[in-house]
C-alpha positions, 0 to 999 in steps of 0.5 A, a space after each residue: 500500500 502506498 505511503 500517504 505522504 501527499 495529497 492525491 485525488 482519483 477521478 472515477 468515471 462510470 461510463 456504463 456500456 460503451 463501444 470499445 473503440 469509443 473507450 479506446 479513443 477516450 483512453 488514448 486522449 487521456 493517456 496523451 494528455 498525461 504525457 505533457 501535463 500534471 493532472 489527477 489520476 483517472 479510473 474509468 469503469 465500464 462495460 463493453 458490447 461483445 468484443 475480442 481484443 488481441 494484445 501486441 503479443 497475441 497469437 491469431 490462432 487463439 481466435 477460434 471463432 470463425 466469421 459465422 461465429 462472430 457474426 451470429 453473436 455480433 462480436 467485434 475484434 480489435 488488435 490493440 496496443 496493450 500487453 498480453 494475448 487475446 481476451 473477451 469483453 462483454 456485458 456483465 464484465 466490469 472493465 477498469 482502465 486506470 490512467 495513472 502516473 506511476 511516478 507518483 506511486 511507484 516506478 515499477 510496472 510489476 508492482 503495479 500489475 500486482 496492485 491491480 490483482 490485489 484490488 480484485 482479490 480484495 473485492 472477491 474476498 468481500 464476497 467470500 471468495 478466496 482468490 489468488 495469483 499464479 506464478 506464470 500468469 498475470 491475473 486473478 484466479 480461483 484454483 485454475 479458473 481465471 476471474 480477472 484478466 489484466 493487460 496494460 500499456 505504460 509510457 513515461 510511467 503513465 498507464 492505460 488499459 487495465 483489468 477485465 473482471 467477470 461479474 455476471 459475464 456470459 462465459 459462453 463467449 469465451 468459447 470463441 477464443 483461447 483466453 490469454 492463450 492459456 489452453 489448460 485453464 478455464 474462466 469463471 465469474 462472481 455469478 458462477 462462483 456465488 450461484 447468483 447474479 451480483 449487483 454491478 453498482 455495488 461491485 464498482 463501488 467496492 472496486 473504487 474503495 479498494 483501489 483508493 486504499 491500495 494506491 493511496 489516494 486521499 480523495 475520490 471525485 466522481 464525474 462523467 469524463 466522457 461528456 467532458 472530453 470527447 465528441 466522437 
């Protein structure tokens, strides 16, 4: 946990269900702004329509769904600039895009990744689930079932992209890919583990609380940053 020696404010913006490209453009704008300006850190929380994204090191063979599969389920596919392989985004999954200046926290991308994992581990613990890490794989796991995927981009200690936390996610959509390129593991969700649908607003609130505490912010400001920044 960060040392609260200075005042730090986190702006949190809940964008609801938003097209992947629209959110990517917003992230990029905020990310580029931070390269040349000293501004408050931002956490975007949102859901996407059905989308597969392939990171910089992704193997295209891990996209199993053919054109018919993609069309029938209305799934968009994007090649993007984060680390990692292929993953799924969709309704019922809370995606978090932190735009942070790690120079004001810790100049260590590995500790940052472990921090994102810890936030989700603590949220799952609130719901009575014991989650953890796997030595060879980034993300949050319950035994051999991944509940949260993580992939980031960092430039000049400014971050973008982030985590995809399966809450009430339709896990059938993972059948069109080899998630994160890992063949011998499965995926899960809060709903699947608890046996009931979970309130998304409550989960977002818990993510915000744990994120604030772990990364050492002194104040949270909630705002609709999309309406302030973009006309796409």
